[in-house]
C-alpha positions as a Markdown table, in Angstrom:
| # | Residue | x | y | z |
|---|---|---|---|---|
| 1 | Met | 196.2 | 99.3 | 199.6 |
| 2 | Tyr | 196.0 | 102.1 | 202.1 |
| 3 | Glu | 194.9 | 104.4 | 199.3 |
| 4 | Ile | 191.9 | 102.1 | 198.4 |
| 5 | Ile | 190.9 | 101.9 | 202.1 |
| 6 | Ala | 191.2 | 105.7 | 202.4 |
| 7 | Thr | 189.1 | 106.2 | 199.2 |
| 8 | Ile | 186.5 | 103.8 | 200.4 |
| 9 | Ser | 186.4 | 105.4 | 203.8 |
| 10 | Ala | 186.1 | 108.8 | 202.3 |
| 11 | Thr | 183.3 | 107.6 | 200.0 |
| 12 | Val | 181.4 | 106.0 | 202.9 |
| 13 | Leu | 181.9 | 109.1 | 205.1 |
| 14 | Ala | 180.7 | 111.3 | 202.3 |
| 15 | Ala | 177.6 | 109.1 | 201.7 |
| 16 | Phe | 176.9 | 109.1 | 205.5 |
| 17 | Ile | 177.1 | 112.9 | 205.6 |
| 18 | Ala | 174.9 | 113.1 | 202.6 |
| 19 | Trp | 172.3 | 110.8 | 204.2 |
| 20 | Val | 172.4 | 112.7 | 207.5 |
| 21 | Ser | 171.9 | 116.0 | 205.6 |
| 22 | Lys | 169.0 | 114.5 | 203.7 |
| 23 | Gln | 167.4 | 113.2 | 206.9 |
| 24 | Ala | 167.8 | 116.7 | 208.5 |
| 25 | Asn | 166.3 | 118.4 | 205.4 |
| 26 | Arg | 163.4 | 115.9 | 205.4 |
| 27 | Arg | 162.7 | 116.6 | 209.1 |
| 28 | Ser | 162.9 | 120.3 | 208.5 |
| 29 | Asp | 160.4 | 120.0 | 205.7 |
| 30 | Glu | 158.1 | 117.9 | 207.9 |
| 31 | Gln | 158.4 | 120.6 | 210.6 |
| 32 | Asp | 157.7 | 123.3 | 208.1 |
| 33 | Arg | 154.5 | 121.5 | 206.9 |
| 34 | His | 153.5 | 120.9 | 210.5 |
| 35 | Met | 154.0 | 124.6 | 211.4 |
| 36 | Glu | 152.0 | 125.6 | 208.3 |
| 37 | Ala | 149.2 | 123.3 | 209.3 |
| 38 | Gln | 149.2 | 124.7 | 212.8 |
| 39 | Asp | 149.1 | 128.3 | 211.4 |
| 40 | Met | 146.1 | 127.4 | 209.3 |
| 41 | Gln | 144.4 | 125.8 | 212.4 |
| 42 | Ile | 145.1 | 129.0 | 214.4 |
| 43 | Val | 143.7 | 131.2 | 211.6 |
| 44 | Thr | 140.6 | 128.9 | 211.4 |
| 45 | Leu | 140.2 | 129.0 | 215.2 |
| 46 | Phe | 140.3 | 132.8 | 215.3 |
| 47 | Lys | 137.8 | 133.0 | 212.4 |
| 48 | Lys | 135.5 | 130.6 | 214.2 |
| 49 | His | 135.9 | 132.7 | 217.3 |
| 50 | Asp | 135.0 | 135.9 | 215.5 |
| 51 | Glu | 131.9 | 134.2 | 214.0 |
| 52 | Asp | 130.8 | 132.9 | 217.4 |
| 53 | Val | 131.3 | 136.4 | 218.9 |
| 54 | Gln | 129.1 | 137.9 | 216.2 |
| 55 | Lys | 126.4 | 135.2 | 216.7 |
| 56 | Leu | 126.5 | 135.8 | 220.4 |
| 57 | Glu | 126.0 | 139.6 | 219.9 |
| 58 | Asp | 123.1 | 138.9 | 217.5 |
| 59 | Leu | 121.5 | 136.6 | 220.0 |
| 60 | Lys | 121.9 | 139.2 | 222.8 |
| 61 | Gln | 120.3 | 141.7 | 220.6 |
| 62 | Lys | 117.4 | 139.4 | 219.7 |
| 63 | Ile | 116.8 | 138.5 | 223.3 |
| 64 | Ala | 116.8 | 142.2 | 224.3 |
| 65 | Glu | 114.2 | 142.9 | 221.5 |
| 66 | Asp | 112.0 | 139.9 | 222.5 |
| 67 | His | 112.3 | 140.3 | 226.3 |
| 68 | Pro | 109.3 | 142.1 | 227.7 |
| 69 | Ser | 109.9 | 145.1 | 229.9 |
| 70 | Glu | 109.5 | 144.9 | 233.7 |
| 71 | Thr | 106.2 | 146.9 | 233.4 |
| 72 | Arg | 104.8 | 144.5 | 230.9 |
| 73 | Val | 105.8 | 141.5 | 233.1 |
| 74 | Arg | 104.2 | 143.1 | 236.2 |
| 75 | Ala | 101.0 | 143.7 | 234.2 |
| 76 | Met | 100.9 | 140.1 | 233.0 |
| 77 | Phe | 101.3 | 138.8 | 236.6 |
| 78 | Ser | 98.6 | 141.2 | 237.7 |
| 79 | Asp | 96.2 | 140.0 | 235.0 |
| 80 | Phe | 97.1 | 136.4 | 236.0 |
| 81 | Lys | 96.4 | 137.1 | 239.6 |
| 82 | Leu | 93.1 | 138.6 | 238.8 |
| 83 | Tyr | 92.2 | 135.6 | 236.7 |
| 84 | Leu | 93.1 | 133.2 | 239.5 |
| 85 | Asp | 91.1 | 135.2 | 242.0 |
| 86 | Gln | 88.1 | 135.1 | 239.8 |
| 87 | Arg | 88.4 | 131.3 | 239.3 |
| 88 | Phe | 88.8 | 130.7 | 243.0 |
| 89 | Asp | 85.8 | 132.9 | 243.8 |
| 90 | Arg | 83.7 | 130.9 | 241.3 |
| 91 | Met | 85.0 | 127.6 | 242.8 |
| 92 | Glu | 84.1 | 128.9 | 246.3 |
| 93 | Asp | 80.6 | 129.8 | 245.2 |
| 94 | Ala | 80.2 | 126.4 | 243.5 |
| 95 | Ile | 81.2 | 124.7 | 246.7 |
| 96 | Lys | 78.9 | 126.8 | 248.8 |
| 97 | Arg | 76.0 | 126.0 | 246.5 |
| 98 | Ala | 76.8 | 122.3 | 246.5 |
| 99 | Asp | 76.7 | 122.2 | 250.3 |
| 100 | Lys | 73.2 | 123.7 | 250.5 |
């Protein structure tokens, strides 16, 4: 009788140990898959970062090419000021003629 109980106990213990081992392996596999997914996300993130850096450098270069020089900006404002002065002079003349 004790032999049967001992055999059943050993079988139950072996089954329990096998089940615990299987659960540990399953969790280990899940963690491995999770780590692989994180590694892929990190690689993708760095790739995206490198692409963004290149796009930013291209944009900086385009802005530098399209940006007028200080001399050109000063000339544009000077021309604009001259244009406004001429318009105000005409308006002043028109007002003076209208008052007469």
